[in-house]
C-alpha positions as CSV (number, residue, x, y, z in Angstrom):
1,X,0.0,0.0,0.0
2,X,1.1,3.6,-0.7
3,X,-1.4,5.6,1.3
4,X,-4.7,5.5,3.1
5,X,-7.2,8.4,3.2
6,X,-10.9,9.0,4.1
7,X,-13.1,8.6,1.1
8,X,-16.8,9.3,0.6
9,X,-19.1,8.7,3.6
10,X,-18.3,5.3,5.2
11,X,-15.4,4.6,2.8
12,X,-11.6,4.5,3.0
13,X,-9.4,5.0,-0.1
14,X,-6.4,2.6,-0.3
15,X,-3.7,3.5,-2.8
16,X,-1.5,0.5,-4.0
17,X,1.7,0.0,-6.0
18,X,0.5,-1.9,-9.1
19,X,-3.0,-2.9,-7.9
20,X,-4.7,0.4,-8.5
21,X,-7.1,2.1,-6.1
22,X,-9.1,0.1,-3.6
23,X,-12.1,1.1,-1.6
24,X,-12.8,-0.2,1.9
25,X,-16.5,-0.1,2.8
26,X,-17.0,0.2,6.6
27,X,-20.6,-1.0,6.6
28,X,-19.7,-4.3,4.8
29,X,-16.1,-4.7,5.7
30,X,-15.3,-5.5,2.1
31,X,-12.4,-4.1,-0.1
32,X,-13.2,-3.7,-3.7
33,X,-11.6,-2.1,-6.8
34,X,-12.5,1.5,-7.4
35,X,-14.9,2.1,-10.3
36,X,-13.0,5.1,-11.5
37,X,-12.0,4.6,-15.1
38,X,-9.7,6.3,-17.6
39,X,-9.4,5.6,-21.4
40,X,-5.7,6.1,-21.5
41,X,-4.6,3.2,-19.3
42,X,-5.8,0.6,-16.9
43,X,-6.1,2.2,-13.4
44,X,-6.7,-1.2,-11.8
45,X,-3.1,-2.3,-12.5
46,X,-1.4,1.2,-12.0
47,X,0.9,2.4,-9.3
48,X,-1.4,4.8,-7.4
49,X,0.6,7.0,-5.0
50,X,-2.3,8.9,-3.3
51,X,-6.0,9.5,-3.4
52,X,-8.1,12.1,-1.6
53,X,-11.7,13.4,-1.6
54,X,-12.0,17.2,-1.4
55,X,-14.6,19.3,0.4
56,X,-16.9,19.3,-2.7
57,X,-16.9,15.5,-2.9
58,X,-14.6,15.2,-5.9
59,X,-12.1,12.3,-5.8
60,X,-8.5,13.0,-6.8
61,X,-6.1,10.2,-7.7
62,X,-2.3,10.6,-8.2
63,X,-0.8,7.9,-10.5
64,X,3.0,7.3,-10.9
65,X,4.2,8.5,-14.3
66,X,0.6,9.1,-15.4
67,X,-0.5,12.3,-13.7
68,X,-3.7,13.1,-11.7
69,X,-7.2,11.9,-12.3
70,X,-10.3,13.6,-11.0
71,X,-13.7,11.9,-10.5
72,X,-16.4,14.7,-10.1
73,X,-19.0,14.3,-7.4
74,X,-21.7,14.4,-10.0
75,X,-19.9,12.2,-12.6
76,X,-21.9,10.9,-15.5
77,X,-23.2,7.4,-15.4
78,X,-22.3,6.9,-19.0
79,X,-19.3,4.6,-19.7
80,X,-17.2,4.9,-22.8
81,X,-16.8,1.9,-25.2
82,X,-14.5,2.3,-28.1
83,X,-10.9,2.5,-29.4
84,X,-9.7,4.9,-26.6
85,X,-10.7,2.4,-23.9
86,X,-8.1,0.0,-22.6
87,X,-10.7,-2.4,-21.2
88,X,-13.6,-2.0,-23.6
89,X,-12.2,-1.5,-27.2
90,X,-14.8,-3.8,-28.6
91,X,-16.3,-1.9,-31.5
92,X,-13.4,-1.1,-33.7
93,X,-12.4,2.4,-34.7
94,X,-15.1,3.7,-37.0
95,X,-18.1,6.0,-36.7
96,X,-21.2,4.4,-35.0
97,X,-24.2,4.7,-37.4
98,X,-27.0,2.7,-35.7
99,X,-27.8,1.0,-32.3
100,X,-30.7,-1.2,-31.3
101,X,-31.4,-3.6,-28.4
102,X,-31.6,-7.3,-28.9
103,X,-34.3,-7.9,-26.3
104,X,-31.9,-9.6,-23.9
105,X,-30.1,-6.5,-22.5
106,X,-27.3,-6.6,-25.2
107,X,-26.9,-4.3,-28.2
108,X,-26.7,-4.6,-32.0
109,X,-24.4,-1.8,-33.2
110,X,-23.4,-0.8,-36.8
111,X,-20.2,1.1,-37.7
112,X,-19.3,2.9,-40.9
113,X,-17.6,0.5,-43.3
114,X,-17.3,-2.0,-40.5
115,X,-20.6,-4.0,-40.7
116,X,-22.3,-5.0,-37.4
117,X,-21.3,-5.8,-33.9
118,X,-23.2,-7.8,-31.2
119,X,-22.2,-6.1,-28.1
120,X,-22.4,-7.4,-24.5
121,X,-24.6,-5.3,-22.2
122,X,-21.5,-4.0,-20.3
123,X,-19.4,-3.4,-23.5
124,X,-16.8,-5.9,-22.4
125,X,-17.1,-8.2,-25.4
126,X,-18.5,-8.4,-28.9
127,X,-19.1,-10.6,-31.9
128,X,-18.1,-8.8,-35.1
129,X,-19.9,-9.6,-38.4
130,X,-17.3,-8.0,-40.8
131,X,-18.0,-7.1,-44.4
132,X,-15.8,-9.3,-46.7
133,X,-15.6,-12.0,-44.0
134,X,-19.4,-12.3,-44.1
135,X,-19.9,-12.1,-47.8
136,X,-23.4,-10.7,-47.8
137,X,-22.9,-8.1,-45.0
138,X,-23.3,-4.5,-46.2
139,X,-20.3,-2.3,-45.7
140,X,-22.2,0.6,-44.1
141,X,-25.4,0.0,-42.2
142,X,-27.4,3.2,-41.6
143,X,-30.4,1.8,-39.7
144,X,-31.3,-1.3,-37.7
145,X,-34.6,-2.7,-36.4
146,X,-35.4,-5.9,-34.4
147,X,-39.1,-6.5,-35.3
148,X,-41.8,-8.0,-33.1
149,X,-41.0,-11.5,-34.4
150,X,-37.3,-11.2,-33.4
151,X,-35.9,-10.7,-36.9
152,X,-33.0,-8.2,-37.3
153,X,-33.3,-5.9,-40.2
154,X,-30.4,-3.8,-41.7
155,X,-30.9,-0.7,-43.8
156,X,-27.8,0.4,-45.8
157,X,-26.7,3.1,-48.1
158,X,-26.0,1.0,-51.2
159,X,-27.1,-2.6,-50.5
160,X,-30.8,-2.0,-49.7
161,X,-32.7,-3.5,-46.8
162,X,-31.9,-7.0,-45.6
163,X,-32.8,-9.4,-42.8
164,X,-29.7,-10.8,-41.0
165,X,-29.1,-14.2,-39.6
166,X,-28.1,-13.4,-36.0
167,X,-25.8,-16.4,-35.7
168,X,-23.8,-16.2,-39.0
169,X,-24.4,-12.5,-40.0
170,X,-25.4,-13.6,-43.5
171,X,-28.0,-11.2,-45.0
172,X,-30.8,-11.7,-47.5
173,X,-31.8,-8.6,-49.4
174,X,-35.5,-7.6,-49.2
175,X,-35.8,-7.2,-53.0
176,X,-34.4,-10.7,-53.6
177,X,-37.5,-12.5,-52.1
178,X,-40.4,-10.0,-52.5
179,X,-42.4,-10.3,-55.7
180,X,-41.4,-7.5,-58.1
181,X,-39.1,-6.2,-55.3
182,X,-36.2,-4.0,-56.1
183,X,-33.3,-2.9,-53.9
184,X,-34.3,0.0,-51.6
185,X,-31.6,2.6,-51.8
186,X,-30.3,4.8,-48.9
187,X,-32.5,3.2,-46.1
188,X,-31.8,5.6,-43.3
189,X,-34.6,4.7,-40.8
190,X,-37.0,1.9,-40.0
191,X,-39.9,1.4,-37.6
192,X,-42.6,-1.2,-37.0
193,X,-46.2,-0.3,-36.3
194,X,-48.9,-2.2,-34.4
195,X,-50.2,-3.9,-37.5
196,X,-46.9,-5.7,-38.3
197,X,-45.8,-3.3,-41.0
198,X,-42.2,-2.2,-41.3
199,X,-41.9,1.4,-42.5
200,X,-38.7,2.3,-44.3
201,X,-37.6,5.9,-44.8
202,X,-35.0,6.6,-47.5
203,X,-32.9,9.5,-48.6
204,X,-34.4,10.4,-51.9
205,X,-36.9,7.6,-52.7
206,X,-39.5,8.4,-50.1
207,X,-41.3,5.9,-47.9
208,X,-41.7,2.1,-48.2
209,X,-43.9,-0.3,-46.3
210,X,-43.2,-4.0,-45.9
211,X,-45.9,-6.2,-44.5
212,X,-44.7,-9.0,-42.2
213,X,-48.1,-10.7,-42.7
214,X,-48.4,-10.7,-46.5
215,X,-44.9,-10.1,-47.7
216,X,-46.2,-7.1,-49.7
217,X,-43.8,-4.2,-50.4
218,X,-45.2,-0.8,-51.2
219,X,-43.5,2.4,-52.1
220,X,-45.3,5.7,-51.2
221,X,-44.2,8.2,-53.9
222,X,-45.0,11.9,-54.1
223,X,-45.6,12.5,-57.8
224,X,-45.3,10.5,-61.1
225,X,-45.4,12.7,-64.2
226,X,-46.9,15.5,-62.2
227,X,-49.9,13.2,-61.2
228,X,-50.7,12.3,-57.6
229,X,-50.5,8.5,-57.4
230,X,-51.9,8.1,-53.9
231,X,-54.3,10.9,-52.9
232,X,-53.8,10.3,-49.2
233,X,-50.3,8.9,-49.3
234,X,-48.3,12.0,-50.4
235,X,-44.8,13.0,-49.2
236,X,-43.9,16.5,-50.1
237,X,-40.2,15.7,-49.5
238,X,-38.7,12.3,-50.5
239,X,-35.7,12.6,-48.1
240,X,-36.8,10.9,-44.9
241,X,-34.4,11.1,-42.0
242,X,-36.5,9.7,-39.1
243,X,-39.7,7.8,-38.4
244,X,-41.8,7.4,-35.3
245,X,-44.9,5.3,-34.6
246,X,-47.0,6.4,-31.6
247,X,-50.4,4.7,-31.3
248,X,-52.1,4.8,-34.7
249,X,-50.0,7.7,-36.0
250,X,-46.9,7.6,-38.2
251,X,-44.6,10.6,-37.9
252,X,-42.3,11.2,-40.9
253,X,-39.4,13.5,-40.4
254,X,-38.1,14.8,-43.7
255,X,-35.5,17.2,-45.0
256,X,-37.9,20.2,-44.7
257,X,-40.3,19.3,-42.0
258,X,-42.7,16.9,-40.4
259,X,-45.7,14.9,-41.9
260,X,-48.2,13.0,-39.8
261,X,-50.3,10.1,-41.1
262,X,-53.0,7.9,-39.6
263,X,-52.2,4.2,-39.8
264,X,-54.7,1.4,-40.6
265,X,-54.7,-2.4,-40.5
266,X,-54.6,-2.7,-44.3
267,X,-51.5,-0.5,-44.6
268,X,-53.2,2.6,-46.1
269,X,-52.2,5.9,-44.5
270,X,-54.1,9.1,-44.5
271,X,-52.4,12.5,-44.1
272,X,-53.4,14.2,-40.9
273,X,-51.0,17.1,-40.7
274,X,-48.0,18.7,-42.4
275,X,-45.5,21.1,-40.8
276,X,-43.0,22.8,-43.1
277,X,-40.2,23.8,-40.6
278,X,-37.7,24.8,-43.2
279,X,-35.2,22.5,-41.5
280,X,-34.4,18.8,-41.5
281,X,-36.0,16.7,-38.8
282,X,-33.3,14.3,-37.4
283,X,-35.1,12.6,-34.5
284,X,-38.4,12.4,-32.7
285,X,-39.8,11.2,-29.4
286,X,-43.2,11.4,-27.6
287,X,-43.0,12.1,-23.8
288,X,-45.4,10.8,-21.0
289,X,-47.6,13.9,-21.5
290,X,-48.1,13.2,-25.2
291,X,-45.9,16.0,-26.4
292,X,-43.9,15.3,-29.6
293,X,-40.4,16.5,-29.4
294,X,-38.5,16.9,-32.7
295,X,-34.8,17.5,-33.1
296,X,-34.1,19.6,-36.2
297,X,-31.1,21.2,-37.8
298,X,-32.2,24.6,-36.4
299,X,-33.0,23.4,-32.9
300,X,-35.7,21.7,-30.8
301,X,-39.5,21.8,-31.5
302,X,-42.3,20.7,-29.2
303,X,-45.7,19.8,-30.7
304,X,-48.3,20.2,-27.9
305,X,-51.3,18.5,-29.5
306,X,-53.8,19.2,-26.7
307,X,-53.1,23.0,-27.1
308,X,-52.6,22.6,-30.9
309,X,-49.5,24.7,-30.6
310,X,-45.9,24.2,-31.8
311,X,-43.1,25.6,-29.7
312,X,-39.8,26.4,-31.3
313,X,-37.5,26.3,-28.4
314,X,-34.6,27.8,-30.4
315,X,-36.7,30.8,-31.3
316,X,-38.6,31.1,-28.0
317,X,-42.0,31.3,-29.7
318,X,-45.2,29.3,-29.9
319,X,-47.2,28.9,-33.1
320,X,-50.8,27.6,-33.3
321,X,-51.8,24.9,-35.7
């Protein structure tokens, strides 16, 4: 041991030479490894010379040849997983493009030009389905969805939409087994509704619907030769960035605003509202009070349906609709 100092309430900090920082809990009588982490080296095997807690509750750790670490009293509960982590470098070095849960506490994660990872819940290990090694794995996956039947769907920039075998990583393209199906380009977002329809938003080709019940694939276009194809299925903008299903409503975030549709069991959708925000909608969520929050390139908007008002938080104003 190098030093002993009072820690947080009921704790003693024990600094060691080569075994990191230990914590003695007076209530249990147990000594455990400190949960303080750094991405530059493994603190648990370091030569810790001293550790103290200041009057504000921050923990300071002095490490031989490494400098000083500080763990703030109100430290974030988020833990880093990636190439800078000594202990949890389990997802390669590329940009993360999509994340979804697997229903068992673990994660499916896609990385740019790096295929798909199946990541353990604590980030400590992963299985990598690498393009080239898995011949049918898309290089860049932009969206992922695990549907109500447990099937994992991948939407990619150039390889369309495919369902992936969770054990082998092999993918079967949607257009390859749907009658008259073609590759769906630039599939940026996917969501399932309560009628077992998967809605697929693309960058430039509008909105698609795939029925898990019938295998039918439908494209909802805006105009063909200046003629409206579907009177109640119109998208003013074919660049779809995000989709959200809440109850029987489908919210479509496009490159210039938000469009709201009513869903039906047969797959038909009827336009309920259109909000031209002059900005791209990147994400949407509905809170416990039923307020729809939209993240746009200009800032955050809140759609308060009960008041029929839209609040642009970045402008500090409310607009009736």
